C-alpha positions, 0 to 999 in steps of 0.5 A: 468473498471480500479479499485484498491480495498484495503483490509486487514486493521484493529485494531492491537496492537503495535508490531503487523503485518498486510498485506494489499492487493490491487486488480487491475482490468482493467489493469495489475499490472506487467506493471506499477509501483505501490505505497502505500500511507498513510494519517494520521488524519489531515495530507497530503498523504505520499508515503510509498512504491514503486515497479517498473513495473518490480519488480526489484526496491522497495523503502520505506519511511525512517519511514517504512524501515526495517518494511514494504515490498511491493510485487506483485503477477502477477497471482492474479493481486494484490499488497501487503504491509506487515507491521511488528512491527507496532507503533501508528504512523503507524495509517492512511488510506492506499491507493494503487496508480498507474499512467496510461496513463489516469492519477492517479488511487487511491483505496478507502483506508483501515484504519489501527489503531495501538493501545493497 
C-alpha cells in the first residue's frame, strides 16, 4: 500500500526549530522527486521545498530559503524538512507529496504552530 506519513509537528516559539519527517511505504523515495507543501488557515496549499529523485537538486520557496532544508534518508525511506528560525508566518499544516504513475500521493499532514 502506497502511503506517506508525516510527523514531527508541534508548538514552537518564534526563533525555534523543528524537524518534520515523512515516512514512505509502498514505493522507494530515492526513485521519485519529493515535495513538502504547507497550508495556512484560510489559504491555499503552497509548495515549500523540493528534492529531485537523485537528490542532486533542491529548491525552496523564497519565504523559507536559507531557513529550511529538505533531505532524504534512503535507508529509512524517509524525507525530512529541517525548519530553523521559525516565525509565526510559518504556522500551517505541512504535507509531504510525491507524484507516482498512479497519481498524486499526499500524507495526512502535520500541524506546525509558531507562537510565544
